[in-house]
C-alpha positions as semicolon CSV with decimal commas, in nm:
position;residue;x (nm);y (nm);z (nm)
1;P;0,659;-1,769;0,219
2;T;0,609;-1,519;0,495
3;Q;0,605;-1,498;0,867
4;T;0,329;-1,318;1,048
5;S;0,514;-1,121;1,309
6;P;0,390;-1,109;1,667
7;S;0,297;-0,745;1,625
8;H;0,093;-0,833;1,319
9;A;-0,100;-1,086;1,521
10;T;-0,179;-0,829;1,787
11;M;-0,250;-0,549;1,542
12;H;-0,609;-0,429;1,539
13;S;-0,746;-0,430;1,186
14;A;-1,035;-0,204;1,284
15;V;-0,959;0,104;1,074
16;L;-1,270;0,261;1,221
17;A;-1,178;0,212;1,585
18;S;-1,227;0,582;1,655
19;S;-1,587;0,573;1,529
20;T;-1,863;0,554;1,787
21;S;-2,160;0,331;1,721
22;T;-2,517;0,434;1,794
23;H;-2,664;0,211;1,525
24;A;-2,590;-0,110;1,710
25;S;-2,771;-0,003;2,025
26;A;-3,064;0,155;1,843
27;T;-3,132;-0,147;1,620
28;P;-3,069;-0,488;1,780
29;R;-2,870;-0,712;1,546
30;P;-2,703;-1,052;1,581
31;F;-2,367;-0,894;1,661
32;A;-2,514;-0,682;1,940
33;A;-2,688;-0,989;2,082
34;G;-2,369;-1,192;2,077
35;R;-2,130;-0,918;2,187
36;A;-2,104;-1,035;2,548
37;R;-2,041;-1,396;2,447
38;L;-1,762;-1,293;2,209
39;R;-1,577;-1,050;2,433
40;V;-1,233;-1,207;2,402
41;Q;-0,875;-1,087;2,376
42;S;-0,800;-0,913;2,048
43;S;-0,521;-1,158;1,977
44;P;-0,414;-1,485;2,136
45;S;-0,089;-1,490;1,946
46;S;0,119;-1,352;2,232
47;R;0,022;-1,640;2,458
48;P;0,210;-1,969;2,446
49;I;0,057;-2,225;2,214
50;V;-0,137;-2,476;2,420
51;R;-0,015;-2,829;2,367
52;A;-0,138;-3,153;2,520
53;N;0,045;-3,264;2,831
54;A;0,065;-3,639;2,894
55;G;0,060;-3,586;3,270
56;G;-0,215;-3,328;3,273
57;L;-0,534;-3,534;3,308
58;G;-0,444;-3,891;3,385
59;G;-0,659;-4,203;3,351
60;G;-0,809;-4,346;3,036
61;F;-0,887;-4,006;2,887
62;S;-0,521;-3,907;2,903
63;A;-0,416;-4,230;2,734
64;A;-0,675;-4,188;2,461
65;L;-0,574;-3,827;2,406
66;D;-0,208;-3,925;2,386
67;R;-0,289;-4,192;2,131
68;L;-0,494;-3,958;1,913
69;R;-0,229;-3,689;1,922
70;R;0,048;-3,939;1,850
71;E;-0,142;-4,065;1,548
72;A;-0,205;-3,708;1,433
73;A;0,163;-3,619;1,474
74;E;0,270;-3,928;1,282
75;A;0,027;-3,843;1,005
76;M;0,154;-3,486;0,992
77;Q;0,518;-3,591;0,966
78;G;0,613;-3,561;0,606
79;A;0,269;-3,432;0,522
80;A;0,422;-3,170;0,296
81;G;0,465;-3,366;-0,020
82;A;0,270;-3,662;0,107
83;A;0,159;-3,770;-0,240
84;P;0,433;-4,012;-0,342
85;S;0,621;-3,981;-0,667
86;S;0,689;-4,287;-0,877
87;A;1,060;-4,275;-0,800
88;G;1,034;-4,599;-0,607
89;T;0,900;-4,782;-0,910
90;L;1,138;-4,610;-1,151
91;V;1,461;-4,714;-0,981
92;G;1,679;-4,863;-1,250
93;V;1,436;-4,748;-1,521
94;S;1,543;-4,517;-1,804
95;F;1,335;-4,315;-2,046
96;A;1,383;-4,142;-2,379
97;D;1,386;-3,769;-2,445
98;D;1,100;-3,747;-2,693
99;A;0,944;-3,417;-2,584
100;P;0,950;-3,098;-2,795
101;S;1,222;-2,841;-2,735
102;W;1,159;-2,541;-2,514
103;D;1,153;-2,320;-2,825
104;A;0,883;-2,537;-2,981
105;L;0,687;-2,535;-2,656
106;E;0,713;-2,158;-2,635
107;A;0,575;-2,128;-2,987
108;R;0,289;-2,363;-2,899
109;V;0,207;-2,158;-2,588
110;A;0,188;-1,843;-2,802
111;E;-0,032;-2,020;-3,056
112;L;-0,278;-2,150;-2,796
113;R;-0,294;-1,820;-2,612
114;A;-0,378;-1,643;-2,937
115;Q;-0,650;-1,899;-3,010
116;H;-0,807;-1,823;-2,671
117;G;-0,779;-1,447;-2,712
118;L;-0,509;-1,414;-2,448
119;P;-0,206;-1,187;-2,481
120;V;0,120;-1,367;-2,548
121;V;0,262;-1,192;-2,241
122;D;0,046;-1,083;-1,947
123;D;0,015;-0,708;-1,900
124;L;0,152;-0,685;-1,549
125;E;0,119;-0,306;-1,529
126;N;-0,243;-0,263;-1,641
127;G;-0,401;-0,608;-1,659
128;P;-0,568;-0,818;-1,388
129;A;-0,407;-0,846;-1,044
130;N;-0,094;-1,057;-1,072
131;P;0,150;-1,156;-0,794
132;K;0,442;-1,120;-1,035
133;A;0,377;-0,749;-1,095
134;L;0,634;-0,508;-0,956
135;L;0,467;-0,199;-1,104
136;R;0,095;-0,130;-1,137
137;R;-0,018;0,170;-1,343
138;F;-0,387;0,100;-1,411
139;D;-0,356;0,286;-1,743
140;S;-0,206;0,596;-1,585
141;S;0,058;0,785;-1,781
142;P;0,400;0,616;-1,803
143;D;0,543;0,958;-1,718
144;D;0,374;0,962;-1,379
145;E;0,573;0,797;-1,104
146;P;0,341;0,617;-0,857
147;R;0,313;0,783;-0,519
148;V;0,298;0,445;-0,345
149;L;0,574;0,193;-0,275
150;F;0,435;-0,129;-0,125
151;Y;0,661;-0,372;0,062
152;R;0,507;-0,720;0,080
153;D;0,626;-1,077;0,121
154;H;0,761;-1,275;-0,174
155;A;0,528;-1,573;-0,151
156;A;0,198;-1,399;-0,070
157;W;0,164;-1,573;0,267
158;C;0,113;-1,268;0,489
159;P;-0,260;-1,200;0,552
160;Y;-0,200;-0,835;0,636
161;C;-0,009;-0,782;0,312
162;Q;-0,295;-0,949;0,126
163;K;-0,542;-0,705;0,277
164;I;-0,343;-0,400;0,163
165;W;-0,272;-0,556;-0,177
166;M;-0,642;-0,607;-0,239
167;Q;-0,726;-0,254;-0,127
168;L;-0,473;-0,112;-0,374
169;E;-0,618;-0,322;-0,656
170;E;-0,980;-0,238;-0,579
171;K;-0,904;0,134;-0,561
172;R;-0,678;0,111;-0,870
173;I;-0,404;0,314;-0,705
174;P;-0,080;0,305;-0,908
175;Y;0,200;0,153;-0,701
176;R;0,538;-0,011;-0,707
177;V;0,617;-0,335;-0,523
178;E;0,929;-0,441;-0,339
179;K;0,918;-0,801;-0,223
180;I;1,078;-0,890;0,110
181;N;1,163;-1,232;0,253
182;M;0,995;-1,358;0,562
183;R;1,231;-1,485;0,827
184;C;1,082;-1,834;0,813
185;Y;1,240;-1,888;0,471
186;G;1,514;-1,631;0,417
187;D;1,696;-1,318;0,520
188;K;1,562;-0,968;0,484
189;K;1,739;-0,708;0,276
190;P;1,965;-0,479;0,480
191;S;1,817;-0,184;0,288
192;F;1,475;-0,280;0,424
193;T;1,577;-0,342;0,785
194;A;1,760;-0,008;0,780
195;K;1,419;0,151;0,729
196;V;1,219;-0,097;0,937
197;P;1,444;-0,250;1,205
198;S;1,171;-0,492;1,315
199;G;1,146;-0,630;0,962
200;M;0,767;-0,649;0,997
201;L;0,535;-0,649;0,698
202;P;0,343;-0,490;0,536
203;V;0,511;-0,154;0,497
204;M;0,423;0,132;0,265
205;E;0,571;0,460;0,153
206;I;0,328;0,726;0,032
207;D;0,508;1,027;-0,112
208;G;0,817;0,903;0,072
209;V;0,645;0,884;0,413
210;L;0,691;0,543;0,577
211;I;0,388;0,368;0,734
212;T;0,433;0,037;0,915
213;D;0,096;-0,074;1,052
214;S;-0,161;-0,240;0,825
215;A;-0,452;-0,053;0,985
216;A;-0,267;0,276;0,951
217;I;-0,180;0,192;0,589
218;A;-0,544;0,113;0,507
219;A;-0,661;0,439;0,664
220;A;-0,394;0,638;0,480
221;L;-0,497;0,488;0,146
222;E;-0,859;0,588;0,207
223;R;-0,755;0,937;0,309
224;E;-0,500;1,004;0,034
225;F;-0,692;0,838;-0,251
226;P;-1,062;0,918;-0,193
227;E;-1,169;0,875;-0,557
228;T;-1,293;0,518;-0,499
229;P;-1,402;0,512;-0,134
230;L;-1,426;0,175;0,035
231;L;-1,577;0,305;0,359
232;P;-1,912;0,471;0,431
233;E;-1,910;0,837;0,533
234;D;-1,821;0,927;0,890
235;G;-2,115;0,968;1,123
236;T;-2,353;0,746;0,931
237;P;-2,521;0,429;1,063
238;E;-2,343;0,231;0,790
239;R;-2,007;0,356;0,915
240;A;-2,100;0,256;1,269
241;R;-2,202;-0,087;1,143
242;A;-1,868;-0,121;0,966
243;S;-1,688;-0,043;1,291
244;D;-1,885;-0,311;1,474
245;L;-1,819;-0,566;1,202
246;L;-1,445;-0,503;1,220
247;K;-1,456;-0,573;1,593
248;L;-1,647;-0,893;1,519
249;E;-1,370;-0,995;1,277
250;R;-1,118;-0,975;1,561
251;A;-1,344;-1,184;1,784
252;L;-1,374;-1,450;1,514
253;F;-0,996;-1,439;1,467
254;S;-0,944;-1,508;1,837
255;R;-1,181;-1,805;1,836
256;W;-1,004;-1,947;1,529
257;M;-0,658;-1,908;1,679
258;G;-0,774;-2,056;2,007
259;W;-0,892;-2,369;1,828
260;L;-0,625;-2,404;1,559
261;T;-0,327;-2,380;1,791
262;S;-0,466;-2,587;2,078
263;G;-0,450;-2,960;2,140
264;W;-0,696;-2,939;2,429
265;A;-1,077;-2,922;2,451
266;D;-1,133;-2,976;2,081
267;G;-1,511;-2,995;2,108
268;Q;-1,533;-2,687;2,328
269;N;-1,306;-2,486;2,099
270;R;-1,506;-2,597;1,798
271;S;-1,831;-2,487;1,961
272;G;-1,681;-2,149;2,045
273;F;-1,566;-2,097;1,689
274;E;-1,902;-2,206;1,547
275;E;-2,078;-1,961;1,777
276;A;-1,873;-1,673;1,638
277;L;-1,918;-1,796;1,281
278;D;-2,296;-1,816;1,333
279;I;-2,295;-1,447;1,423
280;V;-2,081;-1,356;1,120
281;D;-2,317;-1,554;0,898
282;A;-2,620;-1,379;1,047
283;E;-2,461;-1,041;0,977
284;L;-2,408;-1,139;0,613
285;R;-2,765;-1,262;0,578
286;A;-2,893;-0,932;0,724
287;T;-2,783;-0,736;0,415
288;P;-2,963;-0,736;0,077
289;G;-2,651;-0,842;-0,111
290;P;-2,369;-1,092;-0,050
291;Y;-2,134;-0,847;0,125
292;F;-2,108;-0,724;0,482
293;L;-2,255;-0,378;0,420
294;S;-2,587;-0,295;0,258
295;S;-2,406;-0,043;0,038
296;G;-2,203;-0,323;-0,120
297;F;-1,838;-0,428;-0,130
298;S;-1,620;-0,239;0,118
299;L;-1,306;-0,238;0,325
300;V;-1,494;-0,460;0,571
301;D;-1,497;-0,740;0,312
302;I;-1,129;-0,682;0,240
303;T;-1,047;-0,706;0,612
304;Y;-1,233;-1,035;0,650
305;T;-1,095;-1,189;0,331
306;P;-0,746;-1,305;0,439
307;F;-0,868;-1,480;0,751
308;L;-1,191;-1,634;0,621
309;E;-0,969;-1,778;0,349
310;R;-0,716;-1,916;0,597
311;M;-0,978;-2,037;0,843
312;A;-1,146;-2,255;0,582
313;A;-0,815;-2,409;0,475
314;S;-0,653;-2,463;0,814
315;L;-0,958;-2,597;0,997
316;A;-1,022;-2,851;0,723
317;Y;-0,662;-2,971;0,737
318;Y;-0,601;-2,967;1,111
319;K;-0,952;-3,023;1,252
320;G;-1,149;-3,198;0,976
321;F;-1,393;-2,904;0,977
322;R;-1,580;-2,807;0,661
323;M;-1,645;-2,434;0,664
324;E;-1,714;-2,358;0,297
325;N;-2,028;-2,496;0,136
326;S;-2,117;-2,699;0,443
327;G;-2,489;-2,623;0,420
328;R;-2,492;-2,446;0,756
329;W;-2,370;-2,093;0,672
330;A;-2,566;-1,973;0,369
331;G;-2,464;-1,609;0,413
332;L;-2,099;-1,703;0,427
333;D;-2,130;-1,923;0,117
334;A;-2,290;-1,636;-0,075
335;W;-2,000;-1,414;0,034
336;Y;-1,738;-1,670;-0,078
337;G;-1,912;-1,698;-0,415
338;A;-1,932;-1,321;-0,462
339;M;-1,567;-1,275;-0,367
340;A;-1,460;-1,544;-0,616
341;S;-1,628;-1,345;-0,893
342;R;-1,417;-1,034;-0,828
343;A;-1,130;-1,002;-1,075
344;T;-0,907;-0,841;-0,812
345;Y;-0,944;-1,136;-0,576
346;A;-0,893;-1,399;-0,846
347;G;-0,527;-1,306;-0,881
348;I;-0,467;-1,275;-0,507
349;K;-0,649;-1,575;-0,357
350;S;-0,445;-1,871;-0,228
351;D;-0,543;-2,238;-0,190
352;Y;-0,580;-2,484;0,095
353;Y;-0,251;-2,664;0,037
354;T;-0,044;-2,346;0,039
355;H;-0,208;-2,210;0,355
356;C;-0,192;-2,538;0,545
357;H;0,185;-2,541;0,504
358;D;0,252;-2,168;0,533
359;L;0,060;-2,113;0,859
360;P;0,264;-2,331;1,100
361;P;0,593;-2,142;1,051
362;Q;0,407;-1,813;1,090
363;L;0,209;-1,912;1,400
364;G;0,463;-2,134;1,571
365;G;0,257;-2,448;1,510
366;C;-0,094;-2,579;1,444
367;E;-0,253;-2,874;1,624
368;A;-0,422;-3,162;1,439
369;N;-0,699;-3,330;1,637
370;G;-0,636;-3,671;1,479
371;D;-0,997;-3,772;1,414
372;E;-1,101;-3,958;1,101
373;E;-1,243;-3,651;0,926
374;Q;-0,919;-3,465;0,988
375;K;-0,706;-3,748;0,854
376;A;-0,917;-3,777;0,539
377;M;-0,913;-3,403;0,469
378;R;-0,540;-3,375;0,535
379;A;-0,470;-3,661;0,295
380;A;-0,685;-3,506;0,022
381;I;-0,536;-3,157;0,062
382;D;-0,185;-3,305;0,050
383;G;-0,264;-3,490;-0,271
384;E;-0,271;-3,845;-0,138
385;G;-0,466;-4,118;-0,316
386;D;-0,623;-3,988;-0,637
387;A;-0,640;-3,621;-0,531
388;W;-0,343;-3,523;-0,749
389;R;-0,370;-3,808;-0,998
390;L;-0,491;-3,790;-1,357
391;P;-0,764;-3,786;-1,463
392;L;-0,873;-3,521;-1,219
393;A;-1,231;-3,499;-1,101
394;P;-1,420;-3,186;-1,216
395;L;-1,364;-2,883;-0,996
396;S;-1,668;-2,688;-0,873
397;A;-1,825;-2,518;-0,573
398;A;-1,930;-2,865;-0,456
399;S;-1,575;-3,006;-0,465
400;S;-1,436;-3,139;-0,138
401;P;-1,240;-3,064;0,067
402;E;-1,166;-2,744;-0,130
403;P;-1,444;-2,591;-0,338
404;S;-1,378;-2,370;-0,638
405;W;-1,656;-2,113;-0,635
406;A;-1,557;-1,992;-0,983
407;G;-1,543;-2,348;-1,119
408;E;-1,273;-2,434;-1,370
409;N;-1,181;-2,433;-1,737
410;A;-0,946;-2,729;-1,753
411;E;-0,801;-2,636;-2,093
412;L;-0,722;-2,279;-1,990
413;D;-0,598;-2,395;-1,650
414;R;-0,350;-2,632;-1,815
415;L;-0,243;-2,350;-2,047
416;E;-0,180;-2,122;-1,749
417;A;0,034;-2,389;-1,583
418;A;0,226;-2,465;-1,904
419;S;0,285;-2,095;-1,969
420;A;0,443;-2,058;-1,625
421;L;0,670;-2,358;-1,686
422;V;0,780;-2,254;-2,031
423;R;0,832;-1,889;-1,942
424;N;1,076;-1,979;-1,662
425;A;1,208;-2,307;-1,801
426;N;1,575;-2,286;-1,703
427;A;1,508;-2,161;-1,350
428;V;1,229;-2,415;-1,295
429;V;1,444;-2,709;-1,411
430;R;1,730;-2,614;-1,181
431;F;1,494;-2,555;-0,889
432;A;1,324;-2,892;-0,940
433;A;1,662;-3,065;-0,962
434;R;1,710;-2,988;-0,594
435;G;1,482;-3,286;-0,545
436;C;1,761;-3,512;-0,669
437;G;2,041;-3,294;-0,531
438;K;2,155;-3,201;-0,182
439;A;1,956;-3,050;0,101
440;G;2,060;-2,709;0,226
441;T;2,303;-2,657;0,507
442;R;2,102;-2,379;0,672
443;P;1,755;-2,499;0,773
444;V;1,459;-2,262;0,797
445;S;1,131;-2,304;0,979
446;A;0,912;-2,328;0,669
447;P;0,922;-2,700;0,576
448;L;0,885;-2,643;0,201
449;S;1,165;-2,385;0,191
450;D;1,528;-2,484;0,152
451;P;1,709;-2,174;0,023
452;T;2,057;-2,326;0,036
453;A;1,972;-2,658;-0,134
454;T;2,172;-2,743;-0,448
455;P;2,051;-2,918;-0,763
456;G;2,173;-3,258;-0,876
457;E;2,381;-3,131;-1,168
458;E;2,437;-3,478;-1,316
459;H;2,060;-3,526;-1,347
460;I;1,979;-3,192;-1,514
461;P;1,935;-3,349;-1,862
462;A;1,683;-3,601;-1,729
463;V;1,496;-3,336;-1,531
464;D;1,488;-3,105;-1,832
465;A;1,347;-3,380;-2,054
466;A;1,086;-3,473;-1,794
467;M;0,981;-3,111;-1,748
468;R;0,941;-3,062;-2,123
469;R;0,725;-3,372;-2,135
470;V;0,506;-3,232;-1,857
471;A;0,472;-2,899;-2,038
472;H;0,383;-3,077;-2,363
473;E;0,119;-3,290;-2,190
474;L;-0,032;-2,981;-2,029
475;L;-0,055;-2,806;-2,363
476;E;-0,200;-3,098;-2,555
477;G;-0,420;-3,244;-2,280
478;S;-0,286;-3,589;-2,359
479;A;-0,168;-3,714;-2,021
480;A;-0,511;-3,776;-1,874
481;A;-0,586;-4,031;-2,146
482;K;-0,299;-4,252;-2,035
483;P;-0,293;-4,482;-1,733
484;A;-0,045;-4,372;-1,470
485;E;0,196;-4,653;-1,545
486;A;0,214;-4,549;-1,911
487;R;0,315;-4,188;-1,847
488;V;0,681;-4,277;-1,898
489;D;0,777;-4,476;-2,207
490;T;1,054;-4,706;-2,086
491;A;1,095;-4,903;-2,408
492;A;1,411;-4,716;-2,495
493;G;1,616;-4,433;-2,355
494;S;1,915;-4,339;-2,149
495;L;1,774;-4,088;-1,900
496;A;1,734;-4,201;-1,539
497;G;1,370;-4,216;-1,435
498;A;1,403;-4,214;-1,056
499;P;1,587;-3,881;-1,013
500;A;1,359;-3,720;-1,271
501;A;1,052;-3,836;-1,078
502;D;1,206;-3,709;-0,753
503;A;1,264;-3,369;-0,914
504;L;0,908;-3,347;-1,043
505;A;0,774;-3,439;-0,698
506;Y;0,995;-3,175;-0,536
507;L;0,851;-2,909;-0,765
508;R;0,496;-3,044;-0,727
509;D;0,506;-2,997;-0,350
510;R;0,633;-2,640;-0,384
511;V;0,386;-2,496;-0,632
512;G;0,254;-2,193;-0,445
513;V;-0,081;-2,022;-0,494
514;P;-0,109;-1,739;-0,590
515;R;0,266;-1,684;-0,617
516;D;0,307;-1,920;-0,913
517;M;-0,046;-1,949;-1,054
518;K;-0,413;-1,973;-0,958
519;Y;-0,551;-2,276;-0,776
520;P;-0,714;-2,459;-1,072
521;A;-0,391;-2,427;-1,272
522;A;-0,182;-2,539;-0,974
523;R;-0,405;-2,843;-0,933
524;Q;-0,345;-2,938;-1,297
525;L;0,030;-2,888;-1,268
526;R;0,060;-3,091;-0,947
527;A;-0,124;-3,381;-1,109
528;H;0,086;-3,368;-1,425
529;L;0,404;-3,368;-1,215
530;N;0,306;-3,702;-1,058
531;W;0,503;-3,980;-1,230
């Protein structure tokens, strides 16, 4: 989990701000035509979040608005973890420990990975982008110490960290990582705040020189590591176009923030956002390929990525707005599909559920509009109904509310989830047992974070047995063939079912993407954790 600091929200991401544009004026384009309409503040984050005021409008409209917002607030209460566990039906029920041991499960993971041509252990230094990596060499000599030290948030919530992370991966720059807490879920290391008193992220050291602004970091990476350039040459029309597109990204950001954080004028805010998105889509359709520049993938795409990702998730959840694969923005859909095919992005991309619960503590709140589409999308994203129940519906680009542009491989997705469980078995069991333990004494603003919670020690054996059963079912693909009520064999056994189910639900609601695994694997794990 991370917290986007106020300075991050006001930070201009336009690396090319010093470039002057003659291309836009010489060749009319959608952005030039819409420039006047989209001239807005670079960031609305410094303004107070607009919230509905019961005494503001009066009359029947005020009463209707109050009712809608009350219903939305009630629906949002407890939305994190809204999919119920079976603890209520397992009170007084015991089950037997009939799952394989962790050693046997580890051996089975190794066997299945070998069958699929996967390494037993992921190559974190040279393999695909992985949030668990603390050192990336990209096949450089082990004797060469990386010039770059990258400070980013633990849970991969920060959009500005994501931008720099992706730039490093695309350019294949060797780097070390130091992960820092965000204030919304923990304390920052004194060694970090001694260097950066504000505690803001991202931060980078290049050859020992500290850089603390994401735009400055991006520019420094392009300057110091020119071997794989991600920007067109200075003085070219393509460079001028890139500069304009980065300004358009800030305009789109402002329209998104103005809608997401406001409880007023929902229709007007929606129209304003759609207007900006229409212009972005037109810019994408104006190029021969799926990316923002005619020359191909660039830093412009990297800059747009974190927020187009978060916009799609948050507006579905809080406004009932379908942005991906809606049929309206063909250029944007082609861009989403192309991005999903990039190996660098596959290991960095988050999912709707994670973003919808990590944004409020970073932004100070998000406003649900309470309409029927919003309620339905929120329920699906939170796993209510059958969304996180076995058997799962196939996952594809047409899936709703969250599409998977790269599709799925259910067998490999289950293997990824099981590998993560088995690899960290002891820590995962104790973490999950917080669900049947005691809440922490020091609350934090992120609702899914409870750093001082303690596990229910007396229930550890039951939680361990339940977790091994989940891992076994993931590996063998057997759970989906059973009706939900038959997942737990209650014919004999001495382990308490209710606290085990509570522990599984606690873990289910805290599976983070990409921190723990990719979205298709997380979807499988969440469903298998539902007892």
